[in-house]
C-alpha positions in Angstrom: -0.9 -14.7 16.6 2.3 -15.5 15.9 2.0 -16.1 12.2 -0.8 -15.6 9.5 -2.7 -17.4 7.6 -2.6 -18.1 3.8 -5.4 -17.2 1.8 -6.6 -16.4 -1.7 -9.6 -14.8 -3.2 -11.1 -14.8 -7.4 -11.4 -11.7 -8.0 -12.3 -9.9 -11.9 -11.2 -7.5 -14.3 -12.1 -7.1 -17.8 -9.6 -9.4 -19.2 -10.5 -11.7 -17.0 -10.1 -14.1 -13.7 -7.2 -13.7 -11.1 -6.2 -14.8 -8.0 -5.7 -12.2 -4.6 -3.2 -14.1 -1.7 -3.6 -12.4 1.4 -2.8 -13.3 5.0 -4.8 -13.2 7.7 -3.4 -12.5 11.7 -5.8 -12.9 14.9 -9.4 -14.7 15.4 -11.0 -14.9 12.2 -14.3 -14.2 13.4 -13.5 -10.8 15.2 -15.4 -8.9 14.1 -13.3 -5.9 13.8 -11.3 -5.7 11.0 -8.4 -4.1 10.0 -7.0 -4.1 6.0 -3.2 -3.0 5.4 -2.6 -2.6 2.0 1.0 -1.7 0.6 2.6 0.2 -1.9 3.4 -0.3 -5.9 6.1 -2.5 -5.9 6.2 -4.0 -1.7 4.1 -6.8 -0.7 1.7 -7.3 1.9 4.5 -8.9 4.2 5.6 -5.5 4.9 2.8 -5.1 7.9 4.0 -8.4 9.7 5.3 -6.2 12.2 1.8 -3.8 13.0 -0.5 -6.8 11.8 1.1 -9.2 14.8 1.2 -6.1 17.4 -2.8 -5.2 16.4 -3.7 -9.2 16.0 -5.2 -8.8 19.7 -7.5 -6.2 18.9 -8.2 -7.0 15.2 -8.8 -9.1 12.8 -5.8 -8.1 10.3 -5.9 -8.8 6.8 -3.1 -8.2 4.7 -3.9 -8.3 0.7 -0.9 -9.2 -2.1 -2.4 -5.9 -4.3 -2.6 -8.0 -7.9 0.7 -8.0 -9.8 2.7 -8.6 -6.9 3.8 -11.0 -4.3 1.6 -14.3 -4.1 -0.9 -13.2 -6.0 -1.5 -13.6 -10.1 -0.8 -11.5 -12.7 -3.3 -9.3 -14.9 -3.7 -10.3 -18.6 -3.6 -7.0 -19.6 -1.5 -4.7 -17.9 -3.7 -1.3 -18.7 -6.1 -2.4 -15.5 -3.3 -1.9 -13.1 -5.1 1.3 -11.9 -6.7 2.1 -9.1 -10.5 1.4 -9.7 -9.2 -2.2 -10.4 -8.0 -2.3 -7.2 -10.6 -0.9 -5.2 -13.2 -3.5 -7.4 -10.9 -6.4 -6.1 -10.8 -5.0 -2.2 -15.5 -5.2 -2.6 -14.4 -8.5 -3.4 -12.3 -9.5 -0.9 -13.9 -8.1 2.0 -17.3 -9.7 1.0 -15.4 -13.0 1.3 -13.9 -11.5 5.0 -17.9 -10.7 5.5 -17.0 -7.9 7.5 -19.5 -5.0 7.2 -17.3 -1.8 8.7 -13.3 -2.4 8.0 -10.4 0.5 9.3 -8.0 0.8 6.7 -4.5 2.0 6.7 -3.0 2.0 3.2 0.9 3.0 2.3 1.4 4.8 -0.8 -1.1 3.2 -3.3 -2.7 1.2 -0.6 -3.3 5.0 0.5 -5.1 5.9 -2.5 -6.9 2.7 -2.9 -8.4 3.8 0.4 -9.4 7.1 -0.8 -11.0 5.2 -3.8 -13.1 3.4 -1.6 -14.1 6.1 1.3 -15.3 8.3 -1.2 -18.3 5.7 -2.4 -21.6 6.4 -1.2 -22.6 3.3 1.7 -18.7 2.4 1.6 -17.7 0.1 4.9 -14.3 2.4 6.1 -14.3 3.4 9.5 -11.4 5.1 10.1 -8.5 5.9 7.6 -5.0 5.7 7.6 -3.2 7.2 4.7 0.9 6.7 5.0 2.5 9.1 2.6 0.4 10.1 0.5 -2.1 12.5 -0.9 -4.2 13.7 -3.9 -1.6 15.6 -5.6 1.6 13.6 -6.8 4.8 15.2 -7.0 5.8 14.8 -10.8 9.6 14.1 -10.2 8.7 11.7 -7.6 6.2 9.9 -10.2 8.4 9.9 -12.8 11.6 8.0 -10.6 9.0 5.5 -9.7 8.2 4.4 -13.2 11.9 4.5 -14.2 12.6 1.3 -11.6 9.5 -0.3 -12.3 9.9 -1.7 -15.3 13.7 -2.2 -15.4 13.8 -6.2 -15.2 16.9 -6.4 -13.6 18.1 -9.9 -12.3 20.4 -10.6 -9.7 22.8 -13.1 -9.4 22.7 -13.9 -5.5 20.6 -12.8 -2.7 23.1 -10.6 -1.5 23.5 -8.9 -4.8 19.5 -8.2 -5.3 19.2 -7.1 -1.2 21.8 -4.2 -1.5 19.2 -3.3 -4.5 16.6 -3.1 -2.9 17.9 -1.7 -0.1 20.0 1.2 -2.3 16.3 2.0 -3.9 15.4 1.8 -0.4 17.0 4.1 1.0 13.9 6.6 1.3 12.1 4.6 4.3 14.9 5.9 6.4 17.1 4.2 9.2 17.1 0.7 9.5 19.0 -2.4 10.8 20.6 -4.8 8.8 18.1 -7.4 10.1 15.5 -5.1 9.0 16.9 -4.2 5.0 17.4 -8.0 4.9 13.7 -8.2 5.1 12.7 -5.1 3.6 14.8 -7.3 0.7 13.6 -10.6 0.9 10.0 -10.0 1.3 9.8 -8.2 -2.5 12.7 -10.8 -4.3 12.2 -14.4 -5.4 14.2 -16.9 -7.3 13.9 -17.6 -11.2 14.0 -20.7 -12.7 17.2 -20.6 -13.7 18.5 -19.4 -10.1 18.8 -15.8 -10.6 17.1 -13.1 -8.2 14.3 -10.6 -9.4 11.7 -8.2 -7.9 8.0 -10.3 -7.1 5.8 -8.2 -8.9 4.9 -8.2 -13.3 7.3 -5.6 -15.2 4.3 -4.7 -16.7 2.9 -2.4 -13.6 4.9 0.0 -15.4 2.5 0.3 -18.5 0.3 2.7 -16.5 2.9 4.9 -15.3 5.0 5.1 -18.8 1.9 5.5 -20.5 0.9 8.5 -18.7 0.2 12.2 -19.8 0.5 15.7 -18.5 -2.9 16.0 -19.3 -3.9 12.5 -17.5 -1.7 13.0 -14.4 -3.5 16.4 -14.3 -7.0 14.9 -14.8 -6.1 11.6 -12.3 -5.4 14.8 -9.4 -8.7 16.5 -9.9 -10.0 12.4 -9.3 -8.2 11.8 -6.5 -9.4 15.5 -5.1 -12.8 15.0 -5.4 -12.6 11.6 -4.2 -10.5 13.5 -0.7 -13.8 15.9 -0.2 -16.5 13.1 -0.5 -14.3 11.4 2.0 -16.4 11.8 5.8 -14.8 9.2 7.7 -11.9 10.2 10.4 -8.8 10.1 8.9 -5.1 10.4 10.0 -2.4 11.8 7.6 1.5 10.4 8.3 4.1 11.8 6.3 7.3 11.2 6.6 9.6 14.5 6.6 11.2 13.8 3.4 9.2 12.7 1.4 9.5 13.6 -2.2 5.3 11.9 -2.7 3.4 14.0 -0.5 4.4 17.9 -0.5 3.4 19.3 3.0 1.4 21.8 1.2 -0.4 19.1 -0.2 -0.7 17.5 3.3 -1.4 21.0 5.1 -4.3 21.3 2.4 -5.5 17.8 3.5 -6.4 19.2 7.0 -8.2 22.0 5.3 -10.6 19.8 3.4 -12.9 16.8 3.1 -12.0 14.6 6.2 -9.6 16.9 7.6 -7.3 14.7 7.8 -5.0 14.8 11.8 -1.7 15.2 10.3 1.3 13.4 12.0 4.4 14.3 10.6 7.7 11.3 11.2 11.3 12.6 11.6 14.4 11.3 10.0 12.2 9.4 6.9 11.4 10.3 3.1 8.7 8.1 1.3 7.6 5.8 3.4 7.7 5.3 7.1 7.9 1.3 6.9 6.0 0.9 10.3 8.9 -1.9 11.4 9.5 0.3 14.5 7.7 1.4 17.9 7.4 5.0 17.2 5.3 4.6 14.2 3.1 2.0 15.2 1.8 3.7 18.1 -0.1 6.6 16.8 -1.5 4.3 14.6 -2.6 1.9 17.1 -3.8 4.9 18.9 -5.2 6.4 16.8 -7.3 3.2 15.1 -8.7 2.5 18.8 -9.2 6.3 19.6 -13.6 5.9 21.1 
């Protein structure tokens, strides 16, 4: 399939109902489902290349997590947290009528996958964690929190695209065409024709209200979740990642599901799966007998 079908599902938070948009590639009746879940300020379109390539084998579903892209925004931004996203994914899986699912999660999308995969009776068969683990580097979290909350507007697309490229250099080497897509996917125009990022600035609230104690508690909960996982797990790390430390990645190969670790050279946080050399090991892991 060369183009996805765009759909929506209604989800609920303590603040009320919200809409989650998702893209679906491949045969809608295929029982082999792959869920691809993006990072904190990204969108479902990030997976266009890998979804297209795997749609001959899978029904590939790529959601816009609430607050991003084509999805609605939460009325109360304190619920922009992993437990809410896990709840939304359970709603989506019910809509898909999927008994089992394989999962590819980049950064935040990986944390959501870990949250679901740690639950008894969960539907995850195989899990790919893209440059994320239970221990998050404080400097990287501070960097992310700082730029998420900035409401910056640009007078032209080119100016906005240059900004996206500048804050995304850790994605590694890409062609100008690929950078254009990476920018276009997360930019939109407001009513005045100004270009801005395609997410709710309220996403920053959980970062800004975090304390050293809450971060430490969150880390303990994430390690407990990881240790509870039993599904085959592939961990991908960008060689220069500032979010997933080498020591954390090494520990993840020894604990819980004892993830298989692959490191991509010349990439930071996070690999984009726009290139064959990044797609191939994911395909091989997911389709292994």
